[in-house]
Residue, then its C-alpha position, 0 to 999 in steps of 0.5 A: m092455305d091448301a084445302g087438304k091441310d090444317p093451319s100447321g101445314q100437316a095433312p089431316g090425321a097426320p099426328v094421329r098416324r104418327l102417334a099410332g105408329a109410335a104406339i105400335r113400335q112401343a107396344p113390345v117394350a110396354a109389354i116387357a115392362l108390364a111383365a117385369i113389374w108383375l114379376l117384381s110385384e110377385r117377388m115383393a109380396e114375399v118380402d117382410p117390410g118390417a124385416l127389411a127396415a130392421a136390416l137397414r137400421q142394423t147396417g152401420w155407417a161403415g157398411w153404408l160408406g163402404a157400399m157407397a165407395l164400392t158403388a163409386v168405384s164400380f161406376r168409374a170402372v164402367g165409365r172407363y170401359d165405355a170410354l175405352v171401347l168408344a176410343e177404340l171404335a173411333q180409332g178404327k174410323a180414323d184409320g179409314g175403317g167404319d162409316g166415317g161419321g162423327p169425330a174420332i176420339p183419340a185412344r189416349a183419351a180413354r187412358r187418362 
Protein backbone atom coordinates (compact mmCIF):
# COMPACT_ATOMS: atom_id res chain seq x y z
CA MET A 1 0.00 0.00 0.00
CA ASP A 2 1.30 3.47 -0.87
CA ALA A 3 2.16 5.71 2.05
CA GLY A 4 0.00 8.56 0.70
CA LYS A 5 -3.19 6.55 0.23
CA ASP A 6 -5.78 5.11 2.56
CA PRO A 7 -6.94 1.44 2.35
CA SER A 8 -9.54 2.35 -0.33
CA GLY A 9 -6.75 3.51 -2.63
CA GLN A 10 -7.74 7.18 -2.56
CA ALA A 11 -5.51 10.06 -1.61
CA PRO A 12 -6.19 11.49 1.85
CA GLY A 13 -8.95 14.07 1.74
CA ALA A 14 -10.23 13.03 -1.72
CA PRO A 15 -13.77 12.23 -0.52
CA VAL A 16 -13.95 15.54 1.33
CA ARG A 17 -12.82 17.46 -1.76
CA ARG A 18 -15.36 15.59 -3.88
CA LEU A 19 -18.16 16.43 -1.44
CA ALA A 20 -17.05 20.05 -1.25
CA GLY A 21 -17.11 20.30 -5.04
CA ALA A 22 -20.58 18.78 -5.17
CA ALA A 23 -21.79 21.18 -2.47
CA ILE A 24 -20.47 24.15 -4.42
CA ARG A 25 -22.19 22.96 -7.61
CA GLN A 26 -25.47 22.36 -5.77
CA ALA A 27 -25.47 25.66 -3.83
CA PRO A 28 -27.38 27.65 -6.51
CA VAL A 29 -29.99 24.89 -6.79
CA ALA A 30 -30.41 24.80 -3.02
CA ALA A 31 -30.73 28.59 -2.90
CA ILE A 32 -33.46 28.56 -5.56
CA ALA A 33 -35.28 25.73 -3.76
CA LEU A 34 -35.15 27.58 -0.44
CA ALA A 35 -36.43 30.77 -2.09
CA ALA A 36 -39.29 28.83 -3.69
CA ILE A 37 -40.19 27.24 -0.35
CA TRP A 38 -40.13 30.64 1.33
CA LEU A 39 -42.37 32.16 -1.36
CA LEU A 40 -44.73 29.20 -1.16
CA SER A 41 -44.94 29.50 2.62
CA GLU A 42 -45.83 33.19 2.23
CA ARG A 43 -48.63 32.28 -0.19
CA MET A 44 -49.85 29.36 1.91
CA ALA A 45 -50.22 31.65 4.92
CA GLU A 46 -53.07 33.35 3.03
CA VAL A 47 -54.98 30.07 2.51
CA ASP A 48 -57.74 29.15 4.94
CA PRO A 49 -57.39 25.39 5.58
CA GLY A 50 -61.06 25.09 6.54
CA ALA A 51 -62.22 26.70 3.29
CA LEU A 52 -59.87 24.48 1.30
CA ALA A 53 -61.18 21.34 3.01
CA ALA A 54 -64.77 22.45 2.42
CA ALA A 55 -64.09 23.07 -1.27
CA LEU A 56 -62.51 19.63 -1.64
CA ARG A 57 -65.49 18.00 0.12
CA GLN A 58 -67.95 19.85 -2.13
CA THR A 59 -66.30 18.52 -5.28
CA GLY A 60 -68.39 15.62 -6.53
CA TRP A 61 -67.18 12.29 -7.87
CA ALA A 62 -67.83 13.42 -11.43
CA GLY A 63 -65.50 16.37 -10.91
CA TRP A 64 -62.75 14.17 -9.44
CA LEU A 65 -63.09 11.58 -12.23
CA GLY A 66 -63.06 14.31 -14.87
CA ALA A 67 -59.95 15.85 -13.36
CA MET A 68 -58.19 12.47 -13.29
CA ALA A 69 -59.19 11.70 -16.88
CA LEU A 70 -57.98 15.05 -18.16
CA THR A 71 -54.74 14.65 -16.19
CA ALA A 72 -54.19 11.26 -17.87
CA VAL A 73 -54.86 12.80 -21.29
CA SER A 74 -52.38 15.57 -20.50
CA PHE A 75 -49.67 13.11 -19.42
CA ARG A 76 -50.27 11.07 -22.57
CA ALA A 77 -49.97 14.17 -24.76
CA VAL A 78 -46.71 15.25 -23.12
CA GLY A 79 -45.34 11.71 -23.43
CA ARG A 80 -46.21 11.55 -27.12
CA TYR A 81 -44.64 14.96 -27.68
CA ASP A 82 -41.44 13.79 -25.98
CA ALA A 83 -41.39 10.62 -28.08
CA LEU A 84 -41.89 12.63 -31.27
CA VAL A 85 -39.07 15.05 -30.45
CA LEU A 86 -36.70 12.21 -29.52
CA ALA A 87 -37.58 10.36 -32.72
CA GLU A 88 -36.94 13.44 -34.84
CA LEU A 89 -33.61 14.06 -33.11
CA ALA A 90 -32.60 10.43 -33.59
CA GLN A 91 -33.63 10.55 -37.26
CA GLY A 92 -31.15 13.40 -37.77
CA LYS A 93 -28.42 11.20 -36.30
CA ALA A 94 -29.38 8.31 -38.58
CA ASP A 95 -29.06 10.64 -41.58
CA GLY A 96 -25.48 11.44 -40.62
CA GLY A 97 -26.27 14.47 -38.49
CA GLY A 98 -25.75 14.84 -34.77
CA ASP A 99 -22.94 13.36 -32.75
CA GLY A 100 -23.72 9.77 -33.71
CA GLY A 101 -24.04 8.71 -30.08
CA GLY A 102 -26.76 6.35 -29.03
CA PRO A 103 -29.15 4.24 -31.04
CA ALA A 104 -31.40 5.90 -33.58
CA ILE A 105 -35.12 5.72 -32.80
CA PRO A 106 -37.26 5.40 -35.92
CA ALA A 107 -39.61 8.35 -36.40
CA ARG A 108 -42.46 5.92 -36.98
CA ALA A 109 -42.10 4.74 -33.35
CA ALA A 110 -43.33 8.14 -32.19
CA ARG A 111 -46.48 7.84 -34.26
CA ARG A 112 -47.64 4.58 -32.66
